[in-house]
N, C-alpha and C positions, 0 to 999 in steps of 0.2 A: 199700335205702339202703346206700351204701358205709360200710365201717367206717373212721373216722378213725385209729384205731389202726394200720390197715394201709397207711396212705398212705406212699409212698416218701419217703425223705428228699429235700428239695428239691435239685435239681441246682445251683441258685445259692444263695449264702448272703447275697445282698442282703437289706436290711431287709424289703422287701415280701414276697419269697418266704417268708423265715423267719416273718413274722408270719402269713401265711396257713396255713402248716404248723402253727405252735403254737396258733393260735386254733381250727383245726379239732380239736385234741386237748384243747380245753377251758381253755387258758391265757388269763387275762384280760390287758388291755393293760398295767396297772400292774405285774404280775409280769414280762411280757415285757420292758418297759423296763428294769426293775431288773436283770434277768439280762444284758441286752445291756450295760448299764453296768458290770456286775460282771465279766463274762467273755467278752462277745461272742457270736458264733454257737455256740461250743463249749458255753457255758453253757445256752443256750436248747436246743440239741439234747439235752444230758444231761438237762435237765429234762423233755424229752419222752420220755425212755427210754434215753438214752445211746447212741443209734444213729448211727453214720456218721461221726463227727467225733472226732479226738483231743481230750483235755482240754487247753486252753491257759490255764486260769485259775490255775495254780500249785497247785491242790489236786486232789482226785479228782472225777470226774464224779458219783459218788454224793452227794458233799457238795453240789455245786451243784444236784442234783436234790432233795435232801432238805429244804431249808428256804428261805424266802424271805430274801433279803439284808436285813440289819438296816437299811441305808440304801438305799431305793429313791429314786433321784433323780427329781424330777418335772420336770427340765429336761434339756436336751441339752448346753449349754455347761459348761465347766469352772468350778465355783463357787469355786475357790481365789482368785481376785482380789476376791472380794466378801465382804460381810457377810452371812451367810445368816439371813433372817428367816423363821422356820417353814419349812413345806414349799412355800410359794408366793412367797417373795420373795427376790431376790438384790439387796442394796443396793450400789450403786456406791461406790467409794472416790474421792472427788473428787481426793485427793492423788495418784492415779495418772494423772490427766488433765493433759496438758500443752498441747494445742492446743485449737482451738474444737471440733472434731469428736470425739465419743466413738467409739472403735473398737468394732466389733461384739462383740468378746471382752469389753469392758469395759461394755457397755450394760446398764443395770439391767433386771431382770425382775420383773414383778408378774403372777401368774396367779390364777385362781380355780379352776383344775384343773391336772392334769399337762399339760405341753405336748404338743401333738398332732403326730403324724407322718403327715401327710396326703399323698396321691398326687395331684399336680396333674392327672394325666390322667383321674382319676375325679371330680375336684372339680367342682362346679357352684355358680353363684351364682343363686339365684331372686329375681326382683323382682316384687312382686305387691301387692295391696291395692286398696281402693276408690277411691283417687285417682289410679289410672293406667289408662291405655286399653289397653295391650298388654302383658300379663304376659310376662316374659322369663326364659329360663334360659340363662346365659352360660357358656361354658367358659373355662379359663385362657387359652387362645389368643385368645379373643374379647376378653377384657379387655385383654390385652397388645397387641392390634391396634389398640385406640382411640388416639386422640392423647394423648400423655404430657405430664406436667408435673413438672418437677424444682424442689424447694425445700428449704431448710434449716430445720429446726424443732426446737425442744427438745420433749421429751415428759416429762411429770411426773405422778406419782401424786398424787391429791388428798390423800392422807395424808402427803406428804413433810413433815418437820419436826413430825410428830405428837407425837413424845416431848417436845417442848418445852413442850407445855401443862403437863406435869408437872415437868419439870426447871426452867423458868423461872417458871411461874405457879402452880405447886403444886396443880394440878388435873388429874390424869391422865385422858386420854381413852381410850375403847375402841378396840381395834384394833392392828394391827402397829406396834411402836414405832420407826418410821423416824426417823433423825436427818437428815442432809443429802443422802443419796445415792439417793433414789428419783426421780432425774431424769437424763436424758442428752441429748445434742444430736446430731442426724444429718442426712445429706442423703438425702432420700426421692425416689423416682420412682414415679409412679402415674397413673392415669386419674382426671381430676376426676369426683366422684360425680354432679355435675349432668349430665354428658354421658350417663351410664348412665340416669339418671332421665328425661332427654330422649327417649332411645332407647325407654323404656317409656311415653312419652306422659303425662308427669306433668300432672295437671289443675289448673286455677287454684284449685280448692277444697282443694288439699292443705294440711294443717296440720302433720302430724307424720311423721317418717321413722324407723322402728324399725330398728335394726341388730342382727342376731342371729348369734352365733358358733356354731361346730359343736362346741364343748367341752361335750358333754352332761353331764359330771360337774359342771359349774358350776350354780349356782342357776338355776332356771327352765328346766332342760334345754338350756342354752346361754346364755352371758352376753349381755346385752342392754342397749341404751342407746337412748333416744329423743332425736333431734335435732329442733329446730324446722325447718320447711322452709327457712327463710331461710339458716340455718347449712348445712344440707344442699346448698343451691345455691350457696354461696360457692365461687369458682373455686379457692380453696386447700384445700378439703376433698377429700381424694383417697382413692381405693382403691389402696393402696400395694403394690407387689410388689418393690421394690428398696430396700435400706438401705446406704448408703455404698458404693455401687458393686457390692454383691453381691446375688444373689437373696435376698430376705427370708428370714432364718434361721427355723428352726422355733419356737424360743423366742419369737420376735417376730411370729409369725401366719401363716407360710407355708401356703397360697400367696397369701393376700390379707388385708389388714387395712384398717381406716379410719384415716386420719390426719386429725385435726381440730385444727389448729394453735391453740395458746392455750387450749384447753379441757382439762379434767382428763383424766387417762389412761383412766378408765373409758369415756369417749366414743369412744376409739380402739380399738374392738372388734377383736379378733384372731380368726383362723381364720374369717373372714366367710363365712357361707353363705346368708343370706336378709336381704332388705330388704323392709320392708312400709310402704307409703306410705298414709296415712290422711287422711280429711277430717275427723277429729275428733281432740282431743287424746288421746294414748296414755299409759297409766300402767303402769309395771312395779315390780318390787322396787327397782330403782335410781333411780328418782325419786320413790318414796313413803316407803321406810323405810330404804333402805341408803345410796346417795350423796345424802345429805340433811343440811343444817345443822339440827340440833335443839338448841334451847336457848332461854333467855328472850329473846335478842336476835333470834330468827328465828321469826316467826309463820308458822303453816302456810299453804301455798298449794295451792289445788285439792284433790286427793286425797292430798297429800303431809303426812307428819307435821311438816314443816318447810319449808325453802327447798331445792328440788333444786339440787345442785352442778353448775355448768356451766363458766364461765370460770375460769381460774386467776388468780392475784394476783401482784403485783410482789414479787420475793424476790432476796436475795443470800446467798452462803455462801462461806466460806473452803475452800480446797482443802488442809485439813489434817486429821489424824486427830482424832477426838473422845474424849477430850481429846487435846491435842497436847503433845508434848515438844521443846524446841529447846535448843541450846547457846547460851550468852551470845554477844552480838555482833551484827553486821549481818546481816539476813536479807531477801531479796527474797520476798515472800509474794504469792500470787495467789489468786484465786477467781473465781466466776461469778455473773453477775446476769442476770435476764430479767423481761420483763413481757409480758402478752398484749395491752396496749393500744397500745404504742409502743416504739420503740428506747430502750435505756437511755442517759440523757444525762449521768449523774453517779453515782458511787459514792464514798461517804465512809467513813472508818474511825476508830475511837476506842479508846483504851486507858485511859480514865479514866471509864468508865460513861456515856459520852455527853455528858460536859461539854464536851469539846473534840473537833471533828471536822476530819479532814484529807481533802483530795481524793486519791483513788487515780487511777492512770493507766488509761484504757481502752485495751485493746491488741487490734488486729485489727478486722475488720469485723463488722457484724451483718446479714448478708443475711437477707431474708425474715422468718422468725419465730425466728431463731436467739437464743440467749443471747449474752452477751459476757464475755470474760475481762477481769479488772481486776487491777492489780498496785500494790503499794507497798513502800517500803523501811522496815524497822523496826530500830532499834538496840535489841535486847532486852537488858535487865538481868536479872540472876539474880532469881528469885522466882516467885511464882504471879501470873498475870495473866489478864484477860479482854479479848479483842479483839472489838469490835462493827463490823459493816458496815451500811450503809444505802444503798439504791439509789433513784434518782429517774428517771423515764422522761420522754420528750419531750412527753408529754400533761400533765405536771405531777403525776402519781401518785408518792407517796413511801411507803416502808414506814412503817406506823403504830407508835406507841409501845406500843400494847396491842391485842389481838385478843380480842373476846368469846368465851367458851368455847362449844364445841359438843360434844355427847356423843361424836361419832365423830372428832373431832380433825381436821377437814378445814381446809385453806387457812391454816395458821399462817404468818404473815409478819412477825412482829415482827423488828426487828434481833436477830440471834442473839447471845447472850453465850457466845462460844467460849473455853473454858478452855485456858490454855497454861501449861505448867510450863517454865521456863527454868533449866537446872542444868548 
């Protein structure tokens, strides 16, 4: 067997070549990513023995080789524009968003492991199960050769606004304490999932479609979510490979992810590697104990401890920091509202605890499954204030006055009591 310690330094310092070189010398992926983030190729080579490349980290090669960086970034994008929520979440700041589409650099991130850096040339998508006739293994080129569909859709973590169970209702829920920014809106391109299932010969007795990610560090050796076959066959359920005109970024699931418009973020599995189609209902961690509404208002269903979380709920939020500070005088304030059921038809705002509501102006269009921007003018007097917003959709759904508590803090959609100090 060849001695990996005698392997020559890679001729190329592209990420793939460096990773092959470093992994052969026993480096794990997390340390590799941390060194790349801290000092690039030089830091990786130094950690592998200091061979072949001058130090460009601003310190000595021995320092890079001697210890793991204190901060090992689990994502690839710059975290500076975000609120960092533990090592798996980058909460977007809605105040940084001006238009309807969230730029990729500002698009929120929610992971269950470090983001993956996959090579599309080696990647494969397996389609299997007892409810298909022809098991498939598709390459990246195969998927991109299928007829594509483009649509605009918001994507939101089921736990967005979770912190408000404690802040507003006095009962804190477990999990990352997201405020308003675990949501973003983008233009997606992908192949309809139903086309892939049709190629695999999906059978009439199909009931469940299990999506499995390649993020082996996640629970169950790959994050997974079960879709009912009806949702899997919806023409807007995509296998997405483009976001906002760019190849799907690594933090968002490159080379392929599911896009399930209107459903919670966990349904939109990233780094997709396997699809299992079953003639029986399928149960995983994410529809039994994890992504489940557990509480007095949610009786158990099937093998679940409560009610599995599926579709999102109608919401609105201001594009202001939490809490916000403004100067006295007139301000044009904006925010975003969305609903899984229908387009937003009305957004109201109040500064007197909901005793009086005023109509905001909806600006721009709401294509496909997009959120909508709303605006209103407020003549802000000095002092401490609370602004509330309330959205209604074309199907008649309105944000409720109160949401029953659930242990994991999912689907909070009361009108938010946004604190604003004017001074």
